[in-house]
C-alpha positions in Angstrom: 0.0 0.0 0.0 2.9 2.3 0.5 3.4 2.8 -3.2 -0.2 3.7 -3.7 0.0 6.4 -1.0 3.0 8.0 -2.7 1.1 8.2 -5.9 -1.9 9.5 -3.9 0.3 12.2 -2.3 1.4 13.4 -5.7 -2.2 13.7 -6.9 -3.1 15.8 -3.8 -0.9 18.7 -4.7 -3.1 21.3 -6.3 -1.8 23.4 -9.2 -1.5 27.1 -9.2 2.0 28.0 -8.1 3.9 27.2 -11.3 3.5 28.0 -14.9 1.7 25.6 -17.2 4.1 23.2 -18.9 4.8 23.7 -22.6 2.4 21.7 -24.6 3.1 20.2 -28.1 1.4 21.9 -31.0 -1.8 20.4 -32.3 -4.0 21.2 -35.2 -6.2 24.1 -34.2 -9.7 22.7 -33.4 -12.7 24.9 -32.6 -13.8 24.0 -29.1 -17.3 24.3 -27.9 -17.7 26.8 -25.1 -19.3 25.7 -21.8 -22.2 27.9 -22.7 -23.2 25.7 -25.5 -24.0 22.8 -23.3 -26.1 25.1 -21.1 -28.6 25.8 -23.8 -31.5 24.1 -22.0 -30.4 25.6 -18.7 -30.3 29.1 -20.0 -33.9 28.9 -21.2 -35.0 27.3 -17.9 -33.2 30.0 -15.8 -34.8 32.6 -18.0 -38.3 31.1 -17.3 -38.9 30.0 -20.9 -39.4 26.3 -20.5 -42.9 26.4 -22.1 -41.4 27.2 -25.5 -40.1 23.6 -25.8 -43.6 22.5 -26.9 -42.9 24.1 -30.3 -39.5 22.4 -30.7 -40.2 18.7 -30.5 -39.0 18.0 -34.0 -35.5 19.5 -33.4 -34.5 17.1 -30.6 -32.2 14.2 -31.3 -31.4 11.4 -28.8 -28.4 9.0 -28.5 -28.6 5.3 -27.7 -28.3 4.8 -24.0 -27.6 1.0 -24.4 -24.0 1.9 -23.7 -24.7 3.2 -20.2 -23.0 1.0 -17.7 -25.0 -1.4 -15.6 -22.6 -0.8 -12.7 -23.8 2.7 -11.6 -24.0 4.8 -8.4 -27.4 4.6 -6.7 -30.0 7.1 -7.8 -29.8 10.3 -5.8 -32.5 11.5 -3.5 -30.8 14.8 -3.0 -30.9 16.9 -6.1 -30.1 15.8 -9.7 -27.1 15.7 -11.9 -26.8 16.7 -15.6 -23.7 16.0 -17.7 -23.2 18.5 -20.4 -20.7 17.8 -23.2 -19.5 20.0 -26.1 -18.8 18.2 -29.4 -16.4 19.6 -32.0 -17.2 17.3 -34.9 -16.7 18.7 -38.4 -19.7 17.0 -39.9 -22.8 18.8 -41.2 -23.2 22.5 -40.4 -20.1 22.4 -38.2 -17.8 22.2 -41.2 -18.2 26.0 -41.8 -16.9 26.8 -38.3 -13.4 26.5 -36.9 -10.1 25.6 -38.7 -9.9 21.8 -38.6 -11.1 18.8 -40.5 -12.2 15.3 -39.5 -15.4 13.4 -38.9 -14.7 11.8 -35.5 -16.7 13.3 -32.7 -14.4 14.9 -30.1 -15.1 16.8 -26.9 -12.8 19.3 -25.2 -15.4 20.7 -22.9 -17.5 18.9 -20.3 -19.0 19.6 -16.9 -21.4 18.1 -14.4 -24.1 20.3 -13.2 -25.7 19.5 -9.8 -29.1 21.0 -9.4 -29.9 21.1 -5.7 -33.0 19.6 -4.2 -34.3 23.1 -3.2 -34.3 24.0 -6.9 -32.8 27.4 -6.0 -29.1 26.5 -6.3 -27.0 24.9 -9.0 -23.2 24.3 -9.5 -21.4 23.3 -12.6 -18.1 21.4 -12.1 -15.8 21.7 -15.1 -13.7 18.7 -15.9 -10.5 19.6 -17.7 -10.1 17.7 -21.0 -6.6 16.5 -20.1 -7.5 15.1 -16.7 -6.0 11.6 -16.1 -8.9 9.3 -15.1 -10.0 5.7 -15.3 -12.4 4.9 -18.1 -14.6 1.9 -17.3 -15.8 -0.6 -20.0 -17.7 1.2 -22.9 -19.8 -0.1 -25.7 -18.4 0.0 -29.3 -20.6 0.5 -32.4 -20.3 -3.3 -33.1 -21.9 -4.1 -29.8 -18.8 -5.3 -28.0 -17.4 -3.6 -24.9 -13.9 -2.2 -24.2 -11.8 -3.1 -21.3 -11.0 -0.8 -18.4 -8.5 1.9 -19.2 -6.4 3.5 -16.4 -4.7 6.9 -16.2 -5.9 8.2 -19.6 -7.1 11.6 -20.7 -10.7 12.3 -19.8 -11.7 13.6 -23.3 -10.7 10.3 -24.9 -13.9 8.7 -23.5 -16.0 10.6 -26.0 -13.9 9.3 -28.9 -14.3 5.6 -28.0 -15.6 3.9 -31.2 -14.5 6.8 -33.4 -17.9 7.8 -34.7 -19.2 11.1 -35.9 -21.6 11.3 -33.0 -19.0 10.6 -30.4 -19.8 8.3 -27.4 -21.7 10.3 -24.8 -22.6 7.1 -22.9 -18.9 6.3 -22.4 -18.3 9.8 -21.1 -21.2 9.4 -18.7 -19.8 6.1 -17.5 -16.5 7.8 -16.9 -18.0 10.7 -15.0 -20.0 8.4 -12.7 -16.9 6.4 -11.9 -14.9 9.6 -11.2 -17.6 11.3 -9.1 -19.7 8.6 -7.5 -22.7 10.6 -8.6 -25.4 9.1 -10.7 -25.9 11.1 -13.9 -29.6 11.7 -14.4 -29.4 13.3 -17.9 -26.7 13.8 -20.5 -26.8 16.6 -23.1 -24.4 17.0 -26.1 -24.2 20.3 -28.0 -22.2 21.1 -31.2 -20.4 24.3 -31.8 -22.4 25.3 -34.9 -25.4 25.6 -32.6 -23.3 27.6 -30.1 -22.5 30.2 -32.7 -26.1 30.5 -33.7 -27.3 30.8 -30.1 -25.0 33.8 -29.5 -26.4 35.4 -32.7 -30.0 34.7 -31.5 -29.5 36.8 -28.3 -27.8 39.7 -30.1 -24.3 39.0 -28.9 -22.7 38.4 -25.5 -20.5 40.8 -23.5 -17.0 39.5 -22.8 -13.8 40.9 -21.4 -10.3 40.4 -23.0 -7.3 41.0 -20.7 -5.0 42.0 -23.6 -4.9 42.4 -27.4 -5.2 39.0 -29.2 -4.0 38.3 -32.7 -4.7 35.7 -35.4 -1.5 33.8 -34.4 -2.8 33.4 -30.9 -5.9 31.8 -32.2 -4.0 29.5 -34.6 -0.4 28.8 -33.6 0.1 27.0 -36.8 -0.1 30.3 -38.6 3.5 31.0 -37.6 3.1 34.7 -37.6 1.3 37.4 -35.5 -1.4 38.2 -38.1 -4.1 40.8 -37.6 -5.6 41.8 -34.3 -8.9 40.0 -33.7 -9.7 41.2 -30.2 -8.8 44.5 -28.6 -8.2 44.6 -24.9 -11.2 45.3 -22.7 -15.0 44.6 -22.6 -16.8 44.0 -25.9 -19.8 42.2 -27.4 -19.2 39.1 -29.6 -21.5 36.7 -31.5 -21.3 33.9 -34.1 -17.8 33.0 -35.3 -16.2 35.8 -33.1 -17.8 34.3 -30.0 -16.6 30.9 -31.0 -13.1 32.3 -31.5 -13.2 33.9 -28.0 -14.1 30.8 -26.1 -11.7 28.5 -27.9 -8.7 30.7 -27.8 -5.9 29.4 -25.6 -2.7 31.0 -26.6 -2.0 34.7 -26.0 -4.2 35.0 -22.9 -3.0 34.1 -19.4 -0.8 31.0 -19.3 -2.1 29.6 -22.6 -3.6 26.6 -20.8 -6.9 24.8 -21.1 -7.5 25.6 -17.4 -7.4 29.3 -18.3 -9.8 28.7 -21.2 -12.2 27.0 -18.7 -12.2 30.2 -16.6 -13.2 32.3 -19.5 -15.9 29.8 -20.7 -17.4 29.9 -17.2 -17.5 33.7 -17.3 -19.1 33.5 -20.8 -21.9 31.3 -19.5 -22.8 33.8 -16.7 -22.7 36.6 -19.2 -25.1 34.8 -21.6 -27.6 34.0 -18.8 -27.5 37.7 -17.8 -28.1 38.7 -21.4 -31.1 36.4 -21.8 -32.6 37.7 -18.6 -32.0 41.3 -19.8 -33.6 40.6 -23.2 -36.9 39.7 -21.4 -38.9 36.5 -21.3 -41.2 37.1 -24.3 -41.4 34.5 -27.1 -39.9 37.0 -29.6 -36.7 37.0 -27.6 -36.6 33.3 -26.5 -37.9 31.4 -29.5 -34.8 32.1 -31.8 -32.5 31.0 -28.9 -34.6 27.9 -28.2 -34.6 26.9 -31.9 -30.8 27.3 -32.2 -30.3 25.4 -28.9 -32.5 22.4 -29.7 -31.2 22.0 -33.2 -27.7 21.7 -31.8 -28.5 19.2 -29.0 -28.4 15.4 -28.7 -29.8 14.2 -25.4 -30.4 10.9 -23.6 -33.9 9.3 -24.1 -34.9 10.7 -20.7 -34.9 14.2 -22.2 -35.9 13.2 -25.7 -39.2 15.1 -26.1 -40.4 18.6 -25.5 -42.6 17.3 -22.6 -39.6 15.8 -20.9 -37.4 18.9 -21.5 -40.0 21.2 -20.1 -40.2 19.2 -16.9 -36.4 19.5 -16.5 -36.3 23.1 -17.5 -39.0 24.2 -15.1 -37.2 22.5 -12.2 -34.6 25.2 -12.6 -36.6 28.4 -13.2 -36.1 29.8 -9.7 -32.3 29.7 -9.7 -31.0 33.2 -9.7 -27.7 34.5 -11.0 -25.8 34.5 -7.7 -26.8 31.0 -6.9 -25.6 29.7 -10.2 -22.0 28.7 -9.5 -19.1 27.4 -11.5 -16.1 25.5 -10.1 -13.3 23.4 -11.6 -12.4 19.9 -10.6 -9.4 20.1 -8.2 -6.3 19.6 -10.3 -2.6 19.9 -10.6 -0.2 19.5 -13.6 1.4 16.1 -14.1 3.8 16.6 -17.0 1.7 17.8 -20.0 -1.5 16.4 -18.5 -3.7 17.2 -15.5 -4.0 15.0 -12.4 -7.1 15.0 -10.2 -6.2 16.2 -6.7 -7.4 14.0 -4.0 -8.9 14.0 -1.4 -10.2 17.4 -2.3 -12.0 16.1 -5.4 -13.5 13.3 -3.3 -14.7 15.9 -0.7 -16.2 18.0 -3.4 -18.3 15.2 -4.8 -19.2 14.0 -1.3 -20.6 17.5 -0.7 -22.7 17.3 -3.8 -24.0 13.9 -2.8 -25.0 15.4 0.5 -26.6 18.4 -1.4 -24.3 20.9 0.3 -24.0 24.2 -1.6 -20.7 25.9 -2.4 -21.3 28.3 0.6 -21.9 25.4 2.9 -25.7 25.4 3.1 -27.8 22.3 3.2 -30.2 22.6 0.2 -32.8 20.5 2.1 -33.1 23.5 4.5 -30.6 23.0 7.3 -27.9 25.5 8.0 -24.2 24.9 7.5 -23.6 24.3 11.2 -26.4 21.7 11.5 -24.4 18.5 12.3 -26.2 15.2 12.3 -26.6 13.4 15.6 -24.4 10.3 16.1 -27.4 8.0 15.9 -28.5 9.5 12.6 -25.1 10.0 11.0 -23.8 6.4 10.8 -24.6 2.8 11.6 -23.2 1.3 14.8 -19.6 0.1 14.5 -19.4 -3.4 13.1 -17.1 -6.3 14.0 -13.9 -6.5 12.0 -13.4 -10.2 12.5 -11.5 -11.6 9.5 -10.7 -8.2 8.1 -7.1 -6.9 7.7 -6.4 -3.2 7.4 -3.4 -0.9 7.3 -3.6 2.4 9.2 -1.8 5.6 8.1 -1.7 8.9 9.9 -2.3 11.7 7.4 -2.0 14.5 10.0 0.8 16.1 12.0 -0.7 14.8 15.3 1.7 12.2 16.7 0.4 8.8 17.8 -2.9 9.0 15.9 -2.2 5.9 13.8 -1.4 3.8 16.9 -4.4 5.0 18.7 -6.7 4.1 15.8 -5.0 0.7 15.4 -5.6 -0.2 19.0 -9.3 0.6 18.7 -9.6 -1.4 15.5 -7.9 -4.4 17.1 -10.3 -4.3 19.9 -13.1 -4.4 17.4 -11.7 -7.6 15.8 -9.7 -6.1 12.9 -6.2 -7.4 12.1 -4.0 -4.3 11.7 -1.1 -5.1 9.3 0.6 -1.7 9.6 0.3 1.5 11.6 2.5 4.3 10.4 2.7 7.8 9.0 1.2 8.5 5.5 3.4 9.8 2.7 2.0 13.3 3.4 0.3 14.9 6.5 -2.1 17.1 4.7 -5.4 15.1 5.0 -8.5 16.9 6.3 -11.0 14.1 5.7 -10.3 10.5 6.7 -10.0 8.4 3.6 -10.7 4.6 3.3 -9.1 3.0 0.3 -10.1 -0.5 -0.9 -9.3 -3.0 -3.7 -11.7 -4.0 -6.4 -13.0 -7.0 -4.3 -12.9 -5.3 -0.9 -15.9 -2.9 -1.0 -17.9 -4.8 1.5 -15.0 -4.9 4.0 -14.5 -1.2 3.4 -18.1 -0.5 4.4 -17.6 -2.4 7.6 -14.5 -0.4 8.3 -16.4 2.8 7.6 -18.7 2.2 10.5 -15.7 3.0 12.7 -14.9 6.3 10.9 -18.2 8.3 10.5 -17.9 10.8 7.7 -14.8 9.1 6.0 -14.5 9.4 2.3 -14.3 6.1 0.4 -12.4 5.4 -2.8 -11.4 2.3 -4.8 -7.7 1.7 -5.3 -5.9 -0.2 -7.9 -4.0 -2.1 -5.1 -5.8 -5.0 -3.4 -6.5 -4.7 0.3 -7.8 -2.2 2.7 -6.3 0.9 4.3 -7.4 4.0 6.2 -5.6 7.3 6.1 -6.6 9.5 9.1 -7.4 13.1 8.6 -7.7 16.1 11.0 -11.4 15.5 11.3 -10.8 12.2 13.0 -11.5 12.9 16.7 -11.4 9.7 18.7 -10.7 6.1 17.7 -13.2 3.2 17.3 -16.8 3.2 18.2 -16.5 6.5 20.2 -15.5 8.5 17.1 -17.3 11.8 16.9 -19.2 12.3 13.7 -17.3 14.3 11.1 -18.6 17.7 10.2 -21.2 17.6 7.4 -19.7 17.2 4.0 -18.7 20.5 2.5 -17.1 21.9 -0.6 -13.4 22.2 0.2 -12.3 25.8 0.8 -9.7 25.6 -2.0 -12.6 25.0 -4.4 -15.2 27.2 -2.8 -12.9 30.2 -2.7 -12.4 30.0 -6.5 -16.1 29.6 -7.4 -17.6 31.9 -9.9 -21.2 33.2 -9.8 -23.2 34.0 -12.9 -23.5 37.6 -11.6 -19.7 38.2 -11.2 -18.0 41.0 -13.1 -17.1 39.7 -16.6 -13.5 41.0 -16.2 -12.7 39.2 -13.0 -10.7 35.9 -12.7 -10.6 35.3 -16.4 -7.5 33.1 -16.5 -5.4 30.8 -14.4 -1.8 31.9 -14.5 
């Protein structure tokens, strides 16, 4: 287990203090902005869900036969919508961007959690280069792939190499990464995005510095003409697409920086829609462009189904529409998911905790569950072996927990210091065949985060929230969005010129 903890320690270091590594040049591909995949949400927030009755013929669905049978349990606390941007060059998309090719690709995706109070929502952006595990996915010939480990997140959408992409595979990957069941999946192409920005009369953006053609397309090999002047401005159509896909020439030139600007763009679009008013004259052109560009799961495959989803979000105001990025750090030219912060973020969403720490079911941030309600009684560990690691700077914590576990019947194989002492939450790691044992162990550590490891066996890494050992352990504080994530959250009503780029 020691090796796995060293790897885990590396993944826990969050990026932000060093410049992005130099990345190899690739062909310039137009990337769909995050706003495109919020087409349904924009109309819902604007109060225009009823318009969908006129748009039934525009809606396309994908085959959900590729959705994994091994899924997280359905949530009783809020709902989760996966939104994916596709940059295929087929059909109308061929007239946008600077690339060629018919394979569906995705460089933008986020998971939107709509809280059970239907007054809050948060979109978690997942960087395209994030190194993740991709579970088995269905190919066009009906066979299934094998598990893939430590591969780029956006490669899930390309499994099968079809024009339509593989949204079911991306959904499987997100469910494995987050432990959240995806209730609906929406795919939007960038031709539709350009038309949506035209339909609302343009969107206000902010550019931190002058941008030139060579910044948009590094393969041009010269500076070229200026395409964006520094400062606030309104963009639509191709120009809006250029703004949201540009990576070089702004900030550190990274995809992370681009995510920041795309999140700002989404908020600006929602504000523009609200400002235009809620009448059919304003909303119908936007709705038409949005639905023509969407492919959805069968659960959203009709106007009646879309309106139900849309109306569930009509009361979410700008300030309570939040955007965050999956905790990350650079790992060479790629992005590693930072744990346990990412685990804590998704635990908070499973518990329906808002970014500012509120319980969307109506309880305040300080409302801790009673010991009787928070966890089952500690179970016997007879026949279960576990290694104990102290992930804090408090001396003797591993030994204390080990003694308590031994008294409960566990066999403790090791009790020592973890590779790093920066854990807040207690984390239980378990091998592929050890989930049942991990659940038994979890009864001794209320509030602990659980995650599957590639290494067989069972271990617990103690965090600072661990109070006392064994059955007398005090319940951990309610799951909450980690401060490192919450402090960087963006609201839809934030100033368009603020926090535009990492770096």
